VOTOR-590973 format. One record per residue (C-alpha): residue in three letters; y, z, x. Coordinates in steps of 0.1 Angstrom, whole numbers, padded with zeros to 4 digits, always signed. Layout:
% residues N
alaYZX ...
***
This chain:
% residues 122
val+0576+0072-0431 gln+0591+0038-0430 leu+0582+0013-0410 gln+0599-0021-0396 ala+0584-0042-0377 ser+0602-0070-0353 gly+0592-0096-0324 gly+0577-0120-0337 gly+0577-0157-0335 leu+0565-0193-0320 val+0548-0192-0289 gln+0520-0218-0276 ala+0480-0213-0270 gly+0478-0194-0242 gly+0506-0173-0241 ser+0519-0139-0251 leu+0539-0121-0274 arg+0548-0084-0279 ile+0553-0075-0318 ser+0569-0036-0324 cys+0571-0015-0351 ala+0599+0008-0357 ala+0592+0046-0374 ser+0615+0066-0392 gly+0613+0102-0393 arg+0602+0128-0371 thr+0568+0131-0380 phe+0554+0100-0361 gly+0531+0116-0340 val+0507+0132-0370 tyr+0505+0092-0381 cys+0475+0065-0368 met+0491+0033-0364 gly+0473+0004-0370 trp+0483-0037-0373 phe+0471-0062-0396 arg+0476-0099-0404 gln+0474-0121-0430 ala+0474-0160-0429 pro+0486-0181-0453 gly+0460-0182-0481 lys+0433-0153-0465 glu+0431-0122-0474 arg+0448-0091-0456 glu+0428-0085-0418 phe+0421-0054-0396 val+0439-0062-0360 ala+0439-0027-0346 val+0448+0010-0350 ile+0456+0038-0321 ser+0453+0076-0330 tyr+0482+0099-0331 ser+0487+0105-0294 gly+0477+0071-0284 gly+0445+0082-0265 asn+0419+0063-0292 thr+0420+0025-0299 leu+0399+0003-0319 tyr+0405-0033-0323 ala+0386-0061-0343 asp+0363-0084-0323 ser+0381-0114-0328 val+0411-0098-0307 lys+0393-0074-0282 gly+0401-0083-0249 arg+0428-0103-0256 phe+0452-0080-0275 thr+0460-0044-0264 ile+0482-0019-0294 ser+0498+0015-0277 arg+0524+0037-0291 asp+0554+0056-0277 asn+0560+0094-0300 ala+0591+0097-0282 lys+0606+0064-0295 asn+0589+0066-0328 thr+0578+0030-0321 val+0537+0011-0317 tyr+0535-0016-0298 leu+0511-0050-0300 gln+0504-0069-0268 met+0489-0105-0275 asn+0478-0122-0246 ser+0461-0156-0247 leu+0469-0164-0279 lys+0452-0190-0300 pro+0463-0211-0331 glu+0440-0187-0353 asp+0462-0163-0340 thr+0487-0172-0364 ala+0497-0149-0389 ala+0518-0126-0403 tyr+0510-0090-0389 tyr+0520-0060-0404 cys+0519-0028-0390 ala+0509+0003-0412 ala+0508+0042-0409 ala+0482+0066-0420 leu+0471+0100-0418 thr+0429+0094-0415 trp+0416+0092-0382 leu+0413+0054-0368 pro+0408+0038-0400 val+0407+0003-0405 arg+0405-0003-0443 pro+0438-0019-0456 thr+0434+0013-0484 asp+0433+0034-0461 phe+0470+0031-0449 gly+0498+0041-0471 ser+0529+0030-0456 trp+0536-0001-0444 gly+0563-0029-0428 gln+0573-0059-0437 gly+0558-0088-0420 thr+0570-0100-0386 leu+0554-0141-0383 val+0536-0149-0353 thr+0529-0189-0349 val+0509-0201-0324 ser+0512-0241-0316 ser+0479-0262-0300 
***
């Protein structure tokens, strides 16, 4: 599956942003979809993952209660709604697809999109 992330931008602290990831192909519904982020000079870190049907999700503690992952299988798209953004959320955000159940390690994901940059100003 090929992935294309979009929707990044500049937002003030406390603001909201929704980023999207569109997938190609007709088998989107068999993949768990995840979001990761990578800040300059730091390792890529897990943000959130959603199950095939969207009924199950996992979040990193750092974003729990502020970010919401969702998917629309009819549109082959996964979303990340980010609220109450903080400067430390500044990073390139990557979407990824996996055939395993709710993975959280980057190595569990076989397909990656390009990053979309989110910058949160203080």
